[in-house]
N, C-alpha and C positions, 0 to 999 in steps of 0.2 A: 896427572892422572892418565893412565893408558886407556886407549880405546879398546872396548870389548869387541868381539866378533859381530855381534847384532849391530852396534852402532856403526861399524866400519862398513857392513853390508848396506845399511840405510844410505850412508853418505855416497857410496859407490853408485847405488841406484839413482839417487838424485843427480849426481854428476852426469850419468848416462842419459837420464831424461832431459837435462838441460842441453846436453850435446845433441840429442835426437831433435829437440825443438829447434835449436839453432840450425841444424842442417835442413829441417823442414822449411824454415823461413827463407833460407838461401835457395832452396830448390823452387819454391813457389815464386819467388822473385824472378829467377831465371826463366822458368817456365813461362810466366805471364809476359815478361818482356819479349821472349822468342816468339811466342804466339802473336802478339800484337805487332811486332815488327813485321812478321810474315803477312799479316793481314793488310797492313798499311801499304806494303810493297806490292802485293797481289791486286789490290783494289785501289791502286793510286788513281786510276782514271775516275773512280766514283768520288773520291775525295776532291779531284780537280773540278769535276762537275758540281759538287756541293759549293766550292768556292766561286766558281763562275755564276752560279745561281745568286749566291749573296750579293755578288758585285753587279750583275747585269740587271736584276729586278729593281734594285734600288730600295725595295721595301725592307729587305733583310740584310742591309749592310752592317747593322749592329751585331749580327751574328758572328762576325770576325773576332768579336771579343768574347764569346761564350766559352770556347775551349780554354783560353788563358785564365778567365775568371774561375772556371772549375778547378784548374790546376792550383791557382792561388788558395782556393777554399780548401783543397785537399792539404796543401803544404801547411796552412794554418792550424790544422788539426793533427799535426805530426805527432805531438805529445800524447793525444788522445790515442792515436793509432799504436803508440808504443805500449799502451796497457792491455791491448787485446791481441790475441794470436790468430794466426791463419788457421782456418779449418775448412779446407776445400770441400765443395759440394759437387759431386759428379752428376747429380740431377740436372745441373745447369747445362749439360750437354744438349738436353732437349731444346733449350733456348738458342744455343749456338746454331743447331741443325735447322730450327725454324727461321732464324735470320738468314742463313745461308740459302734456304729455299725461297724466302722472300726476295733476296737479291737476285736469284737466278730468274725467278718469275718477272721481276722488275726489268731485267736486262732483255729478256726475249719479247716482252711486251712493251718495251721502251717507256716504262713508267719511272720517271725520275724520282717521284716521291718515295716508291718503295726502295730504290737504291739508296736513297739519303736516309730513310729510317734505319735500314740495316747497317749503314755505315757509322751512324750515331749510337745506336742501342747495343752495338757489339761491345762497347767499352763497359758499361755497367754489368752486362751479362758475364763478360770474361772476369771482372772483378769478383763477382759472386761466385763464379766457378772456382777460382784459384784461391780466394781469401775467405769466402764464406760469409754468413750473416752478420757476424760481430763486426768485422771490418767494414763491410757494406753498409751496416747501419750507421756507423760513425760518420762516413762521408755520404750518407744518402742523399742529402740535398745537393751536393756537388755533382753527384752522378745524375740525379733527376734533373738538374739545371741544363744538362746537355740537350734536353728536348727542345729548348729554344734555338738550337742551332739547325733544327729541321725546318726548312722553308715552307711553312704551311700557314695558310690564312688568307690567301688572296680572294677566296670565295667571299669574303666579307666586304669586299670593295663596293659592290652594288648596294647592300644595305647601308653601309656607311655613307655613300653618296646620298641615299634618300633621307636619312636622318639628318645629315648637314644641311641639306636644302630646306627641309621642313623647319629646323631650328632656326636657321639664319633668317628665313622669311618671317617667323614669328617674332624675332628680334627687330626686324625692319618695321613690321606692323606695330609693335609696341612703341617705337620711336617715331611713329607718324610718317614713315616714308611709304609712298604709293608703290605697291608690288604686285605682280601677278606671276604665279608659279605654273609651269607646265612640265610635269616630269621633273627633270634635273635642270630645266632652263628657268631663269629668273629675269623677268623684265622690270626695269625701274625707269623713272623719267630720263635718267642720263644715258643708259645704255641697256643692252641685253647681256645677261651673265649665264655661263654654263658651269654647273658644279661637275667638273669633269672627274675622271678616275684619279688624276694626280691630286685633286682637291678633296678626296674623300677622307683623307687624314689617316690612311692605313699605315703609313710609315710611322708616324708618331704614335699610333695606337699600339702596334706590336712592340716597338721599342720601349715605350713607357710601361707596358705590361711586364716585359722582361726585367727591366731595372726596378720596377715596383715590387716584383716578387723577390728580387735579390735584397732590396732595402728591407721588406718586412722580415726576411729571414735573419739579416744581420743585426737589426736593432729591436726586435721583438721576440718574446719567447712564448708568450701566450697565444693560443690558437685564435681566439676571438680578435685580438688586435691584429694579427697577421691577416686574417680574412677581411676585416674592415679596410685595411690599408690597401690590400689588393683590389678590393671592390672600388676604392677611390681611384687606383691607378687604371682601372678599366673605364671608369665613367668620366673622369676629368678630361682625358684627351679628346673625347667625343664632343663634350661641350665647349672645350677650347678651340677645336677646329671649326665649330659652328660659329663661334665668336670671330675667329679670324676671317672667315668668309664675310661675316657681317661687317666688320671694320674695313675689310677690303672694298666692299660696295660703298660704304660711307666715304671712304677716300675718294672713290671715283666720282661719287655725287658731288662733293663739295670742293675737291681740289683738282679734279681733272683725271681723265683716264691715264695719263702718262705716268702718274704716281701710283696707280693701283695695278699696273701690269709691268712686265719686264723684270729688270734687275731689282728695282725697288720692291717689287712684289715678292721676289725670292728672299731678299734680305729681311723684310719685314716677317715673313713666315717663320724663318729660322730663329730670329731674335724672339718672336712671339712664343714659339714652342720651347725654347730654351728657357725663357723666363718662367713658363708655366711648370716645367719639369723642376726648377729650382724651388720655386714657391711650394710645390707638392712635398718635396723632401724636407723643406724647412718647417712646414706645418706639421709634418708627422713626428719631427724630433722630440717636442715636449712629452710625448708618450713613450719614449724609448724605455726599454727594460735592460737589466743587467744581463750579461751573457750567461748562457746555461753552464751548469757544471759538467765535467767530463765523465765518462763512463767509469764504472767500478772496474778495478783491475781484475783480469781473469784469475780465478782460484785455481791453484794446482799448476801442474805443467801438462801441455798437450802431449798426446802420444806421438811417437816418431812415425811421421807419415811420408817419408822420403820415398818409400817403395811405392806408394800411391802415385807419387809424381812421375815415376818411370813409366807408368802407362797412360796417365791422364794427359801428359803433354803430347805424346804421338797421336792420341785420339783427338785432341783439339786441333792439332795441325791437319790431320786428315779431313775434319770437318770444315776447316777453313779453305784448304786447297781444292776440295771436291767440287763446289759450285763453279769456281774459275776454270777448272779443268773441263768440266761438262760444258760449260759455255763455249769455250775455245774449240773443242773437239766437234761439237754439233754445228758450230759456225763453219768449220772447214768441210764438213759433210754437206751442209746446205749449199755452200759456195761451189761445190764441185760439179753441180748440175750445169751442163753447157747447152741445154736446149734453148734455141733462139726464142725470143719473144715475138709477139705479133709484128708483122713487117708494115702492114698498112690497113687502114679501114677499107671496106669494099666500096666499089664505085657506085653502088646503089643500095639504098636502106628504105624499107617500107614504101616501094615504088617512087621514091624520091632519088633523083640523080645527083651526084656530087658535082658541085660548082668548080672545085679546083682540087689539085692533088697535093698541095703543100700550103697550109694556111695556119698561122699562129696568131690568135687574136689576143684579147685581154686576159685570156685564161691561163697564162704562163704559170706552172706550178713551181714550188720550191724544188731545187735541184738535188738535195741531199736524199740519197737512197733511191732515186729514180733511175730506171734503165731505159725508158722510152716514153716519149709523149707524141702520140698520134692525134692528128687533128684535121677534120674536114667539115666543109659546109655543105648542106644539101637544101634542095627545094628552090624557093623563089629568091633571086638575087636581091630583091628589095627587102625581103625579110627572111634571111637564111636561118635555117636550124644548125647550130654549131654543135659538133660531136667531138668530145676529147676523150682519149683513153690514156691514163697515166699508169705505166708499169712500174712496179716496185722490185728492186733487186731481190732475188730469192736468197742470196747470202747475206742480206742485211737485215736489221730489225725494221728498216723503213722509217719514213718520216712520220711524224705525229700526224693522226688523222685530221685534227682541227688545222694544222698547219697546211695540209693538202687542200682542205676546203676553203680556208681563207685565201689560199693562192689562186682559186679559181676566178676570183673577181677582185677588182681594186676596192679595197675597204674604205678608201677615202672618197670614192666616187658612188659606192652603192651601200646600202644597208638592208638587213633582212626586214621585210615588211610582215610577212606571215610564214609560217612553217617551223620545222618540216612536218609535212603530212605524207601519208603513204598512198601511192596509186599502183594499180596493177596493169601488166602488159599482157596482151593475149599470147605472145610468143615466148614469154618468160614465166616460169613458176614463181619467181621471187619478185617483190615489189620494188619500187623506186621511191626514194625520199624526194619531196618536191619543196623548193624554197621559192618564194616570190620576193624579188629585189626591187627596191626603190631607190632612184637616183637621190643622192644627198642634195644635189642642186639641181632644180628642175623637175619635170614631171615624168621622166623616163621610168619605164618598168621593165623587168625581165624575169622569166620563169626559168627555173634551173632544176633539172632531175639529176640524180646521181644514185649509183648503187656501187658496192665494194665487191671485188672478186677475190676469192682465196680458193685456188685450185679450180674444181668445177663447181663450186658453190658460189652463189651471188646473193647478196644481202644488203638491204638499206641501213642495216644498224652497224654503227662503228663499233659498238661494244661486241657484237657477234664477230665481226671481222677480226678485231684485235685479239679476241680470245682464241679463235681458230689459228690466226697467224702465229700466236705465241705457242700454242700447242705443237704445231708443225715445226716450228723453229726449235722447240725444246727437245724434239727427238731427231734433229738434224734432216728434216725432209725439206727438200728444195720445192716448195710449193709456189706456183706462179701467183702473183698477187697484183692488184691495181685497183683503179677507180675509174668508172665510166660516167661521164657527165654530158648531158644533152640540154642545150639551153636555146631559148629564142627570145628576142626583144618584143615589147608590147605585153599583150594579155593573151597569149595562145591557149588552146585547149590542152590541159595537162594530159588528157588521154591520147591525143595525137602525138604529143612529145614521148609518152610511154610506149606507143607503138613503134616509133622509131628506135627508142632505147632498147625495147625487146628484141627487135631485129638485129640491133648491134651486138646484143648479148649472144644471140644465136650465131652471129658471124665469128665472134671471138671464140666460141666454143668448137669451132671445127678444127680438124687436125693440124692444119697449117698454121693455126693460131696457139 
């Protein structure tokens, strides 16, 4: 039977449509690979920072497995992906632009969390951009699981310490062990114990949560069962960590401190947590469900979108390149400023004469990003007032504000007793933040005032400082920045220290500074 003109025309259109669909898939794959390769190369330092955070903090070392796990999950659904076609969504360009802006803000403000969020979320956003909702929906869990690669959650250390201390004390009281608790310190007849940050269980908590979510996805299909198991994965490590502290104290009480500390303590901790994790997964197995069915195959053939790729790929590349280029160019503009920083603090402040010309006490700051550290003592030699000015390189993002402030005193020798509170100085329109420090061992005290400089502006607020520093850096302005610190041992009058600090601010505002 010979083919008629109409049938032949239908076959030709179908073949052309299949050819167009095939060319679209190839163009999408090539565009996606090219864009993500460009992103990884341009933002390699961000990914290195992400890996360093995973390794250095210890809390997020499990995150090294997140990207490989997501890749395996995507590979396991390759047959499902064969049933759906790519349908690019240009509206996702807004997401790419937003992540680029987030990365740029994080870079100029030195906010690692913003950088890491951008580096992780760019993957699901680019998948949606090039492949569309059908493909993204098939691998939605694998893409969402990447969120566990973002090192976020250290804010829970304090609450977990508190919960662990209370639960372990409750267990000790229930078993008849005399115990007294003061904050995170626990006193028993054998010894005094401290539920430190390392004992909060944050490492086990975040790791168990991550793997509990994965387990719930792999072995359950019903939402209720998944939520119940994830809830157990959140609660069990908290209870388990409290029991670990409880058993550690019992070991110290009955067998001696040498078995409750040191290497034996670490081995017991890892063995205990490993056992708890295995028991959690084994207990969840009896309620496992059959794997879900794959998606229904797409009906018909997609239109030829190869022409769309010809403009989508350049636009995506431009949005990827723009933040890195902006950051590099504005960094060069900011670094081009060759104005010298302040050379020295004045010989007299607030009617107090300087005791020496060159003094570096316990207030040595971190070196990263600093271009000057001026220090002098004023007043009485028996109880001198220490004045420090730490200048930050105009061309750098500067060290983290908390790193600077912690570097002003030895954290092992001093702890913050009160503050920060704000005091005003007559010679300065801005206030100063005040901290009262208490010696960790002994009865010593020290009062410390500080304020941040950003250009001609002075502020006690680190948020205000970082905001204006980021804005100036964003537009390539080489604005002088630094932190002024005034401190005195004992219990001096903060108003007197503020008077000295205000005079120091006035001196640093003079043209030669």
